[in-house]
C-alpha positions as CSV (number, residue, x, y, z in Angstrom):
1,M,172.6,82.2,-81.8
2,G,176.4,79.7,-81.6
3,I,177.7,80.5,-78.2
4,E,180.8,78.6,-77.9
5,V,183.5,78.2,-74.4
6,L,186.5,78.7,-75.7
7,K,188.2,78.7,-71.8
8,D,186.5,78.1,-68.9
9,E,188.4,78.8,-64.9
10,K,186.9,79.9,-62.0
11,N,187.7,83.5,-62.9
12,D,188.6,83.4,-66.8
13,I,186.2,82.8,-68.6
14,E,186.4,83.5,-73.3
15,I,183.0,83.0,-75.6
16,K,182.8,82.9,-79.0
17,L,179.0,84.7,-79.5
18,D,178.7,84.9,-83.3
19,N,176.2,88.3,-81.8
20,V,178.2,91.2,-81.7
21,T,175.6,93.0,-80.1
22,V,174.4,90.3,-77.3
23,A,178.2,90.6,-76.3
24,E,178.5,94.7,-76.4
25,I,175.2,94.5,-73.8
26,L,177.0,91.5,-71.6
27,R,179.9,93.5,-71.9
28,V,178.3,96.7,-70.6
29,Y,176.9,94.9,-67.7
30,L,179.5,93.4,-66.9
31,N,181.7,96.1,-66.1
32,K,178.7,97.6,-64.0
33,N,178.7,94.8,-62.1
34,N,182.7,95.7,-61.4
35,V,184.3,92.8,-62.7
36,E,187.8,93.0,-62.8
37,F,188.0,92.5,-66.5
38,A,185.2,91.9,-69.6
39,A,185.6,93.3,-73.4
40,W,184.7,91.6,-76.5
41,R,186.9,91.4,-80.3
42,R,186.4,90.4,-83.9
43,N,189.8,89.7,-85.7
44,H,186.8,90.1,-88.7
45,L,184.1,91.5,-89.9
46,T,182.6,87.8,-91.0
47,E,184.4,86.0,-87.7
48,P,182.5,86.0,-84.8
49,A,183.4,88.0,-81.1
50,I,184.8,86.6,-78.7
51,L,184.0,88.1,-75.5
52,K,186.5,87.5,-72.6
53,V,185.4,88.1,-68.8
54,Q,188.0,88.1,-65.1
55,S,186.7,88.4,-62.4
56,S,188.4,88.1,-58.6
57,G,185.2,88.0,-56.5
58,K,182.5,85.9,-57.2
59,T,183.0,83.1,-59.9
60,V,183.0,84.5,-63.6
61,K,179.5,81.8,-64.4
62,K,178.2,83.5,-61.1
63,E,178.6,86.9,-62.9
64,I,177.4,86.1,-66.6
65,G,174.5,85.0,-64.2
66,D,174.0,87.6,-62.8
67,A,174.0,90.3,-66.2
68,I,171.7,88.0,-67.6
69,A,169.6,88.2,-64.7
70,N,169.6,92.4,-64.7
71,I,169.1,92.8,-68.2
72,K,166.4,90.5,-68.3
73,K,164.5,92.4,-65.4
74,D,165.9,95.5,-67.1
75,L,164.1,94.7,-70.5
76,E,161.1,93.7,-68.4
77,W,160.8,97.0,-67.2
78,I,160.8,98.8,-70.1
79,R,158.4,96.2,-72.1
80,K,155.9,97.1,-69.0
81,N,156.3,101.1,-69.7
82,V,156.7,101.4,-73.3
83,K,152.4,99.5,-73.9
């Protein structure tokens, strides 16, 4: 999976992701954490998604890290309970 950071500031980041599913899951979890703004866009179906995240509290990198940790925790719960 390709990831490219297009813009990186304390409270604003744009990331290019090859996988739209990952972009959507991150968007959902980031919005659950009440970030100021989290959305992705894609100019064309053949192009990668661009995820934009803005935060007014924690730094954006911290928010993304927290979202990834929550995703991992939920996936582990699913793995244990589906067996």
